[in-house]
C-alpha positions in Angstrom: 0.0 0.0 0.0 2.8 2.5 0.6 3.8 2.2 -3.0 0.3 3.2 -4.2 0.5 6.2 -1.9 3.8 7.3 -3.4 2.3 6.9 -6.9 -0.7 9.1 -5.9 1.6 11.8 -4.5 3.7 11.7 -7.7 0.5 12.0 -9.7 -0.5 15.0 -7.7 2.8 16.7 -8.3 2.7 16.0 -12.0 -0.9 17.2 -12.1 0.1 20.4 -10.2 2.8 21.2 -12.7 0.4 20.5 -15.6 -2.2 22.9 -14.0 0.5 25.6 -13.6 1.4 25.1 -17.2 -2.3 25.5 -18.2 -2.5 28.7 -16.3 0.6 30.1 -18.0 -0.7 28.9 -21.4 -4.4 30.0 -21.2 -4.2 33.0 -19.0 -0.8 34.4 -19.8 -0.4 33.1 -23.3 3.1 31.7 -22.5 4.4 35.3 -22.0 7.9 35.5 -20.4 7.3 39.0 -19.0 4.4 41.0 -17.7 4.3 43.5 -20.5 3.9 40.7 -23.1 0.6 39.5 -21.6 -2.2 40.6 -24.0 -4.7 43.0 -22.6 -8.0 42.5 -24.3 -11.5 41.4 -23.4 -13.9 39.6 -25.7 -16.6 37.1 -25.5 -18.1 34.7 -28.0 -21.2 32.8 -27.0 -21.9 31.3 -30.5 -20.2 27.9 -30.8 -17.7 27.6 -33.7 -18.4 31.1 -34.9 -15.6 33.4 -36.0 -15.9 37.0 -37.1 -13.5 36.8 -40.0 -14.1 33.3 -41.2 -12.2 33.4 -44.4 -10.6 30.4 -46.2 -7.1 31.4 -45.1 -8.1 31.6 -41.5 -10.2 28.4 -41.4 -7.0 26.3 -40.9 -6.1 28.5 -37.9 -9.5 27.9 -36.4 -9.3 24.2 -36.9 -5.8 24.1 -35.2 -7.1 26.2 -32.3 -10.0 23.8 -31.8 -7.7 20.9 -32.0 -5.2 22.4 -29.6 -8.0 23.2 -27.1 -9.0 19.6 -27.2 -5.5 18.2 -26.8 -4.4 20.4 -24.0 -7.3 19.3 -21.8 -6.8 15.5 -22.3 -4.4 15.2 -19.2 -7.0 17.2 -17.1 -9.7 14.6 -17.8 -7.3 11.8 -17.0 -6.0 13.3 -13.7 -9.4 14.5 -12.6 -10.8 11.0 -13.2 -8.0 9.6 -11.0 -8.4 12.2 -8.3 -12.2 11.9 -8.5 -12.1 8.3 -7.2 -11.9 6.9 -10.7 -15.3 8.1 -11.7 -15.6 8.8 -15.4 -18.1 11.7 -15.0 -15.9 13.5 -12.4 -13.1 13.8 -15.0 -15.5 15.4 -17.5 -17.3 17.7 -15.0 -14.1 18.9 -13.4 -12.5 19.5 -16.8 -15.5 21.6 -17.8 -15.4 23.5 -14.5 -11.7 24.2 -14.9 -12.2 25.4 -18.5 -15.1 27.6 -17.4 -12.9 29.1 -14.6 -10.2 29.9 -17.2 -12.7 31.5 -19.6 -14.2 33.5 -16.8 -10.8 34.7 -15.5 -9.8 35.7 -19.0 -12.9 37.9 -19.3 -12.7 39.4 -15.8 -9.0 40.3 -16.0 -9.1 41.2 -19.8 -6.5 38.5 -20.6 -8.1 37.3 -23.8 -11.2 36.4 -25.5 -13.6 34.1 -23.7 -15.1 31.6 -26.1 -17.8 29.0 -25.8 -16.0 27.0 -28.4 -13.0 26.8 -26.1 -15.2 25.6 -23.3 -16.8 22.9 -25.5 -13.5 21.6 -26.9 -11.7 21.7 -23.6 -14.6 19.6 -22.1 -14.3 17.2 -25.1 -10.6 16.9 -24.3 -11.4 16.2 -20.7 -13.8 13.5 -21.8 -11.1 12.0 -24.0 -8.8 12.1 -21.0 -11.4 10.4 -18.8 -11.8 7.7 -21.5 -8.1 7.3 -21.7 -8.0 6.6 -18.0 -10.5 3.8 -18.4 -8.7 2.3 -21.4 -5.3 2.5 -19.5 -6.9 1.0 -16.4 -7.9 -2.0 -18.5 -4.5 -2.3 -20.2 -2.2 -1.6 -17.3 -4.4 -3.2 -14.5 -3.7 -1.0 -11.5 -0.5 0.7 -12.7 -2.2 3.3 -15.0 -1.6 6.2 -12.6 2.1 5.4 -12.2 2.7 4.8 -15.9 0.8 8.0 -17.1 2.4 10.1 -14.3 5.9 9.0 -15.5 5.0 9.7 -19.1 3.5 13.1 -18.0 6.6 13.9 -16.0 8.9 13.2 -19.0 6.7 15.2 -21.3 6.6 18.1 -18.8 10.3 18.1 -18.4 10.8 18.2 -22.2 8.3 21.0 -22.5 9.9 23.1 -19.7 13.3 22.5 -21.4 12.0 23.6 -24.8 10.3 26.7 -23.2 13.6 27.6 -21.5 15.5 27.3 -24.7 12.9 29.5 -26.5 13.0 32.1 -23.7 16.8 32.2 -23.7 16.9 32.5 -27.5 14.6 35.5 -27.2 16.9 37.4 -24.8 
């Protein structure tokens, strides 16, 4: 049992780093200084609606939708683990986290709040919750450990890449 406790603590640490990264990504747009944080306030309550929906921009919109989905997959996984392995808790908590980010963006004028982001982040959370269930079947009790190790490796690589990018911008 002590091994499982260590795995859960490790999972919490990896999840905490992931949540800090999400804050930096969503609220601060990966800015490396305060004056690079965008100051704008917008809101879009029409799903998948874009003001300047031209052919050249449609690829950008598709990528943005895809990225919003992908970035929330770990949230769904970890929220399912932390929610006593209940599939619905992973989805609901992902949706609440996304709603919190969208609300904070609007309140503090840190970007455009968009219902499409909320929808696709929730879809990503659902994929993450589903990923938990698939990995639970495949790895039979070791899914938290395995995914936490993979997450830690990916986060380390990401932090290294971001440091290189920030140093190259100096």
